[in-house]
C-alpha positions, -999 to +999 in steps of 0.1 A: -430-102+023-461-122+033-493-103+037-516-106+067-548-122+055-567-107+085-564-072+071-574-085+036-605-101+050-615-070+069-611-049+038-632-074+019-659-072+045-659-034+043-662-035+005-691-059+009-708-035+034-702-006+010-720-025-018-749-035+005-753+000+019-753+015-016-779-009-028-800-002+003-797+036-004-809+032-040-838+010-029-849+033-001-846+064-024-868+047-049-895+041-022-890+077-009-878+067+026-854+096+028-844+092+064-831+057+057-813+071+027-795+096+048-786+070+075-772+045+051-754+071+031-737+083+063-727+047+072-713+042+037-693+074+040-681+064+075-667+031+062-642+049+040-619+063+068-621+029+085-609+012+054-582+037+049-570+033+085-568-005+081-550-002+048-524+022+062-519-001+092-514-031+069-489-012+048-471+000+079-467-035+093-451-047+061-424-021+056 
């Protein structure tokens, strides 16, 4: 059962974006830019269903 490395790479990119967005949220919160905090928090939350969809698609293709 060989895994598709494309799905793995996309999930790694999403994880990297989650880390970047979280750091940006903390940085903007420290400098009291609350609109940017809300925007990047929403983007961070929006990445979770995308990652879940990609993971389920990867598991489905290897059954």
